[in-house]
LOKOL-762771 format. One record per residue: x, y, z of N, C-alpha, C in turn. Coordinates in Angstrom, 1 decimal, always signed. Atoms other than C-alpha are relative to their C-alpha. Example, Ala and Ser with C-alpha at 12.3 -4.5 7.8 and 13.67 -1.06 7.14 Angstrom:
2
+--------+--------+--------+--------+--------+--------+--------+--------+--------+
:     nu :     nv :     nw :    cau :    cav :    caw :     cu :     cv :     cw :
+--------+--------+--------+--------+--------+--------+--------+--------+--------+
:   +0.9 :   -1.2 :   +0.0 :  +12.3 :   -4.5 :   +7.8 :   +0.9 :   +1.2 :   +0.0 :
:   -0.9 :   -1.1 :   +0.0 :  +13.7 :   -1.1 :   +7.1 :   -0.8 :   +1.1 :   +0.8 :
+--------+--------+--------+--------+--------+--------+--------+--------+--------+
//
This chain:
107
+--------+--------+--------+--------+--------+--------+--------+--------+--------+
:     nu :     nv :     nw :    cau :    cav :    caw :     cu :     cv :     cw :
+--------+--------+--------+--------+--------+--------+--------+--------+--------+
:   +0.8 :   -1.2 :   +0.0 :   +0.0 :   +0.0 :   +0.0 :   +0.9 :   +1.2 :   +0.0 :
:   -0.8 :   -1.2 :   +0.0 :   +1.4 :   +3.4 :   -0.9 :   -0.1 :   +0.8 :   +1.3 :
:   +0.0 :   -0.8 :   -1.2 :   +2.4 :   +5.7 :   +2.0 :   -0.6 :   +1.4 :   -0.3 :
:   +0.5 :   -1.3 :   +0.4 :   +1.3 :   +8.8 :   +0.1 :   -1.4 :   +0.0 :   -0.5 :
:   +1.4 :   -0.1 :   +0.5 :   -2.3 :   +9.8 :   -0.5 :   +0.0 :   +1.1 :   -1.0 :
:   +0.1 :   -0.9 :   +1.1 :   -2.7 :  +11.5 :   -3.9 :   -1.4 :   +0.4 :   -0.3 :
:   +1.4 :   -0.5 :   +0.3 :   -5.9 :  +13.6 :   -4.3 :   +0.2 :   +1.2 :   -0.9 :
:   +0.0 :   -1.2 :   +0.8 :   -6.8 :  +16.4 :   -6.6 :   +0.6 :   +1.2 :   +0.8 :
:   -0.7 :   -1.0 :   -0.8 :   -4.6 :  +19.3 :   -5.5 :   -0.4 :   +1.4 :   -0.4 :
:   +0.4 :   -1.4 :   +0.2 :   -5.1 :  +23.0 :   -5.4 :   +0.8 :   +0.8 :   -0.9 :
:   -0.8 :   -0.9 :   +0.9 :   -2.5 :  +25.4 :   -6.7 :   +1.5 :   -0.5 :   -0.1 :
:   -1.4 :   +0.4 :   +0.3 :   +0.9 :  +24.6 :   -8.3 :   +0.8 :   +1.2 :   -0.5 :
:   -1.0 :   -0.9 :   +0.7 :   +3.9 :  +26.7 :   -9.2 :   +1.0 :   -0.9 :   -0.6 :
:   -1.1 :   +0.8 :   +0.6 :   +6.6 :  +25.4 :  -11.5 :   +1.3 :   +0.4 :   +0.6 :
:   -1.3 :   -0.3 :   -0.6 :  +10.0 :  +25.2 :   -9.9 :   +1.0 :   -1.0 :   -0.5 :
:   -1.1 :   +0.8 :   +0.5 :  +13.3 :  +23.8 :  -10.9 :   +0.8 :   -0.5 :   +1.2 :
:   -0.8 :   +0.5 :   -1.0 :  +15.1 :  +21.5 :   -8.5 :   +0.9 :   -1.1 :   -0.6 :
:   -0.9 :   +1.1 :   +0.5 :  +18.0 :  +19.1 :   -8.9 :   +0.0 :   -1.1 :   +1.0 :
:   -0.1 :   +1.2 :   -0.9 :  +18.0 :  +15.5 :   -7.5 :   +1.0 :   -0.9 :   -0.6 :
:   -0.9 :   +1.0 :   +0.5 :  +20.4 :  +12.7 :   -7.8 :   -0.7 :   -1.0 :   -1.0 :
:   +0.5 :   +0.9 :   +1.1 :  +20.0 :  +10.2 :  -10.7 :   -0.9 :   -1.1 :   +0.6 :
:   +0.7 :   +1.1 :   -0.6 :  +18.9 :   +7.4 :   -8.4 :   -1.3 :   +0.5 :   +0.6 :
:   +1.2 :   -0.6 :   -0.6 :  +16.3 :   +9.7 :   -6.7 :   -1.0 :   +0.2 :   -1.1 :
:   +0.9 :   -0.3 :   +1.2 :  +14.9 :  +10.8 :  -10.1 :   -0.6 :   -1.3 :   -0.5 :
:   +0.5 :   +1.3 :   +0.4 :  +14.6 :   +7.1 :  -11.1 :   -1.1 :   -0.5 :   +0.9 :
:   +1.0 :   +0.5 :   -1.0 :  +12.8 :   +6.2 :   -7.9 :   -1.3 :   +0.9 :   +0.0 :
:   +1.2 :   -0.8 :   +0.1 :  +10.4 :   +9.2 :   -8.3 :   -0.8 :   -0.5 :   -1.1 :
:   +0.8 :   +0.5 :   +1.1 :   +9.4 :   +7.9 :  -11.7 :   -0.6 :   -1.4 :   +0.3 :
:   +0.5 :   +1.3 :   -0.3 :   +9.1 :   +4.4 :  -10.4 :   -1.2 :   +0.0 :   +1.0 :
:   +1.0 :   -0.2 :   -1.0 :   +7.0 :   +5.5 :   -7.4 :   -1.3 :   +0.6 :   -0.7 :
:   +1.1 :   -0.5 :   +0.8 :   +4.8 :   +7.5 :   -9.8 :   -0.7 :   -1.0 :   -0.8 :
:   +0.6 :   +1.1 :   +0.8 :   +4.2 :   +4.5 :  -12.0 :   -0.7 :   -1.0 :   +1.0 :
:   +0.6 :   +0.9 :   -1.1 :   +3.5 :   +2.4 :   -8.8 :   -1.3 :   +0.6 :   +0.4 :
:   +1.2 :   -0.6 :   -0.5 :   +0.9 :   +4.9 :   -7.7 :   -0.9 :   +0.5 :   -1.1 :
:   +0.8 :   -0.4 :   +1.2 :   -0.4 :   +5.6 :  -11.3 :   -0.3 :   +1.5 :   +0.1 :
:   +0.1 :   -1.5 :   -0.1 :   +0.2 :   +9.4 :  -10.9 :   +1.2 :   +0.6 :   -0.6 :
:   -1.2 :   -0.7 :   +0.6 :   +2.7 :  +12.0 :  -12.0 :   +1.1 :   +0.1 :   +1.0 :
:   -1.2 :   -0.3 :   -0.8 :   +6.2 :  +12.6 :  -10.8 :   -0.2 :   +1.2 :   +0.9 :
:   +0.3 :   -1.3 :   -0.7 :   +5.1 :  +16.1 :   -9.8 :   -0.8 :   -0.3 :   +1.3 :
:   +0.8 :   +0.4 :   -1.2 :   +2.5 :  +14.6 :   -7.4 :   +0.8 :   -0.7 :   +1.0 :
:   -0.9 :   +0.8 :   -0.9 :   +5.0 :  +12.2 :   -5.9 :   +0.9 :   +1.0 :   +0.8 :
:   -0.9 :   -0.9 :   -0.7 :   +7.4 :  +15.0 :   -5.1 :   -0.8 :   +0.9 :   +0.9 :
:   +0.8 :   -0.8 :   -0.8 :   +4.7 :  +17.3 :   -3.8 :   -0.5 :   -0.7 :   +1.3 :
:   +0.6 :   +0.7 :   -1.2 :   +3.1 :  +14.8 :   -1.5 :   +1.1 :   -0.6 :   +0.9 :
:   -1.1 :   +0.5 :   -0.9 :   +6.4 :  +13.3 :   -0.3 :   +0.5 :   +1.1 :   +0.9 :
:   -0.5 :   -1.1 :   -0.8 :   +7.6 :  +16.7 :   +0.8 :   -1.0 :   +0.4 :   +1.0 :
:   +1.0 :   -0.3 :   -0.9 :   +4.3 :  +17.5 :   +2.4 :   +0.0 :   -1.0 :   +1.2 :
:   +0.0 :   +1.1 :   -1.0 :   +4.5 :  +14.2 :   +4.3 :   +1.2 :   +0.2 :   +1.0 :
:   -1.2 :   -0.2 :   -0.8 :   +8.0 :  +14.9 :   +5.5 :   -0.1 :   +1.2 :   +0.9 :
:   +0.2 :   -1.2 :   -0.8 :   +7.2 :  +18.4 :   +6.6 :   -0.9 :   -0.2 :   +1.1 :
:   +1.0 :   +0.2 :   -1.1 :   +4.2 :  +17.3 :   +8.6 :   +0.5 :   -0.9 :   +1.1 :
:   -0.5 :   +0.9 :   -1.0 :   +6.1 :  +14.5 :  +10.3 :   +1.2 :   +0.4 :   +0.8 :
:   -1.2 :   -0.5 :   -0.7 :   +9.2 :  +16.4 :  +11.3 :   -0.4 :   +1.0 :   +1.1 :
:   +0.4 :   -0.8 :   -1.2 :   +8.5 :  +17.7 :  +14.8 :   +0.9 :   +1.2 :   +0.2 :
:   -1.0 :   -1.1 :   -0.1 :  +11.7 :  +19.9 :  +14.8 :   -0.4 :   +1.1 :   -1.0 :
:   +0.4 :   -0.9 :   +1.0 :  +10.6 :  +21.5 :  +11.6 :   -1.3 :   +0.7 :   +0.4 :
:   +1.3 :   -0.6 :   -0.4 :   +7.1 :  +22.1 :  +12.9 :   +0.3 :   +1.1 :   +1.1 :
:   -0.4 :   -1.0 :   -1.0 :   +8.7 :  +23.9 :  +15.9 :   +0.6 :   +1.2 :   -0.6 :
:   -0.7 :   -1.1 :   +0.7 :  +10.9 :  +26.0 :  +13.6 :   -1.0 :   +0.9 :   -0.7 :
:   +1.0 :   -0.7 :   +0.7 :   +7.8 :  +27.0 :  +11.6 :   -0.7 :   +1.0 :   +0.9 :
:   +0.6 :   -0.9 :   -1.0 :   +6.4 :  +28.6 :  +14.8 :   +0.8 :   +1.1 :   +0.4 :
:   -0.9 :   -1.1 :   -0.4 :   +9.4 :  +30.9 :  +15.2 :   +0.0 :   +1.1 :   -1.0 :
:   -0.1 :   -1.2 :   +1.0 :   +9.8 :  +34.4 :  +13.7 :   +1.0 :   -0.2 :   -1.1 :
:   -1.0 :   +0.3 :   +1.0 :  +12.9 :  +33.1 :  +11.9 :   -0.5 :   -0.6 :   -1.2 :
:   +0.6 :   +0.7 :   +1.1 :  +10.8 :  +30.9 :   +9.7 :   -0.6 :   +1.0 :   -1.0 :
:   +0.6 :   -1.0 :   +0.9 :   +9.0 :  +34.0 :   +8.3 :   +1.0 :   +0.8 :   -0.7 :
:   -1.0 :   -0.8 :   +0.6 :  +12.3 :  +35.6 :   +7.4 :   +0.9 :   -0.8 :   -0.9 :
:   -0.9 :   +0.8 :   +0.9 :  +13.8 :  +32.8 :   +5.3 :   -0.1 :   +0.5 :   -1.4 :
:   -0.1 :   -0.4 :   +1.4 :  +15.0 :  +33.9 :   +1.9 :   -0.2 :   -1.2 :   -0.9 :
:   +0.3 :   +1.1 :   +0.9 :  +13.7 :  +31.8 :   -0.9 :   +1.2 :   -0.3 :   -0.9 :
:   -1.1 :   +0.5 :   +0.8 :  +16.3 :  +29.7 :   -2.7 :   -0.6 :   -0.9 :   -1.1 :
:   +0.6 :   +0.9 :   +1.0 :  +13.8 :  +27.7 :   -4.8 :   -0.2 :   +0.9 :   -1.3 :
:   +0.1 :   -0.6 :   +1.3 :  +13.9 :  +28.6 :   -8.5 :   -1.5 :   -0.2 :   -0.6 :
:   +1.4 :   +0.1 :   +0.5 :  +10.2 :  +29.3 :   -9.2 :   -0.1 :   +0.7 :   -1.3 :
:   +0.2 :   -0.7 :   +1.3 :   +9.2 :  +30.1 :  -12.8 :   -0.9 :   +1.2 :   +0.3 :
:   +0.7 :   -1.3 :   -0.2 :   +7.8 :  +33.6 :  -13.2 :   -1.5 :   -0.1 :   -0.2 :
:   +1.4 :   +0.2 :   +0.2 :   +4.4 :  +32.4 :  -14.5 :   -0.5 :   -1.1 :   +0.9 :
:   +0.5 :   +1.0 :   -0.9 :   +2.6 :  +30.5 :  -11.7 :   -1.1 :   -0.8 :   -0.8 :
:   +1.0 :   +0.8 :   +0.5 :   +0.4 :  +27.6 :  -12.7 :   -1.0 :   -0.3 :   +1.0 :
:   +1.1 :   +0.2 :   -1.0 :   -2.9 :  +27.6 :  -10.9 :   -1.1 :   -0.9 :   -0.6 :
:   +1.0 :   +1.0 :   +0.5 :   -4.7 :  +24.4 :  -11.9 :   +0.1 :   -1.2 :   +0.8 :
:   +0.0 :   +1.3 :   -0.7 :   -5.5 :  +21.0 :  -10.7 :   +1.0 :   -1.0 :   -0.5 :
:   -1.0 :   +0.9 :   +0.5 :   -3.0 :  +19.4 :  -12.9 :   +1.3 :   +0.7 :   -0.2 :
:   -1.3 :   -0.7 :   +0.1 :   +0.7 :  +20.2 :  -12.8 :   +0.5 :   +0.0 :   -1.5 :
:   -0.5 :   -0.1 :   +1.3 :   +2.4 :  +21.4 :  -15.9 :   +1.3 :   -0.9 :   -0.1 :
:   -1.2 :   +0.8 :   +0.2 :   +5.0 :  +18.9 :  -17.3 :   +1.3 :   +0.8 :   +0.1 :
:   -1.2 :   -0.7 :   -0.1 :   +8.5 :  +19.9 :  -16.4 :   +1.0 :   -0.4 :   -1.0 :
:   -0.9 :   +0.5 :   +1.0 :  +10.1 :  +18.1 :  -19.3 :   +0.0 :   +0.6 :   -1.3 :
:   +0.1 :   -0.7 :   +1.3 :   +9.2 :  +20.5 :  -22.0 :   -1.0 :   -0.6 :   -0.9 :
:   +0.9 :   +0.7 :   +0.9 :   +6.5 :  +18.2 :  -23.4 :   -1.1 :   +1.0 :   -0.5 :
:   +1.0 :   -0.9 :   +0.5 :   +3.9 :  +21.0 :  -23.5 :   +0.5 :   +1.0 :   -0.9 :
:   -0.7 :   -1.0 :   +0.9 :   +6.3 :  +23.5 :  -25.1 :   +0.2 :   -0.7 :   -1.3 :
:   -0.3 :   +0.7 :   +1.2 :   +7.3 :  +20.9 :  -27.7 :   -1.3 :   -0.2 :   -0.8 :
:   +1.2 :   +0.2 :   +0.7 :   +3.7 :  +20.1 :  -28.5 :   -0.6 :   +1.3 :   -0.6 :
:   +0.5 :   -1.3 :   +0.4 :   +2.8 :  +23.8 :  -28.8 :   +0.8 :   +0.5 :   -1.2 :
:   -0.8 :   -0.5 :   +1.1 :   +5.7 :  +24.5 :  -31.1 :   -0.3 :   -0.8 :   -1.3 :
:   +0.4 :   +0.8 :   +1.2 :   +4.4 :  +21.8 :  -33.5 :   -1.3 :   +0.4 :   -0.6 :
:   +1.2 :   -0.5 :   +0.5 :   +1.1 :  +23.6 :  -33.9 :   +0.2 :   +0.9 :   -1.2 :
:   -0.2 :   -0.9 :   +1.1 :   +0.6 :  +25.4 :  -37.2 :   -0.2 :   +1.4 :   +0.4 :
:   +0.1 :   -1.4 :   -0.2 :   +1.1 :  +29.1 :  -37.2 :   -1.2 :   +0.6 :   -0.6 :
:   +1.2 :   -0.7 :   +0.6 :   -1.9 :  +31.3 :  -37.8 :   +0.4 :   +1.4 :   -0.4 :
:   -0.2 :   -1.3 :   +0.5 :   -1.7 :  +34.4 :  -39.9 :   -1.2 :   +0.9 :   +0.3 :
:   +1.1 :   -0.9 :   -0.4 :   -3.7 :  +37.2 :  -38.4 :   -0.3 :   +1.1 :   -1.0 :
:   +0.2 :   -1.1 :   +1.0 :   -3.4 :  +39.5 :  -41.5 :   -1.3 :   -0.3 :   -0.8 :
:   +1.1 :   +0.2 :   +0.8 :   -6.6 :  +40.0 :  -43.4 :   +0.4 :   -0.4 :   -1.5 :
:   -0.3 :   +0.5 :   +1.3 :   -6.7 :  +38.3 :  -46.8 :   -0.8 :   +0.8 :   -1.0 :
:   +0.7 :   -0.8 :   +1.1 :   -7.6 :  +40.2 :  -50.1 :   -0.6 :   -0.9 :   -0.9 :
+--------+--------+--------+--------+--------+--------+--------+--------+--------+
//
């Protein structure tokens, strides 16, 4: 039985993070096991760890937690949908293959 519960999620932002090769492979394997996306696995796994870490929960209650400088590379355009945008460029590649439309009036 999977340890993570994947349900329809609220708001996403696209962010770039680096993981080790073995971790990336296991994220894909866990996503296949759960029949969900790699994005969902990472999101839910981190939420699970954050909720279970008592020391982190104590840190969140301190003023220092509110002053943390962001080091996560978040893309400028936030994605607010129930489905995460693919991070592998699949959407961009598909869009670039669409035919161009000419907006000029024809005579």
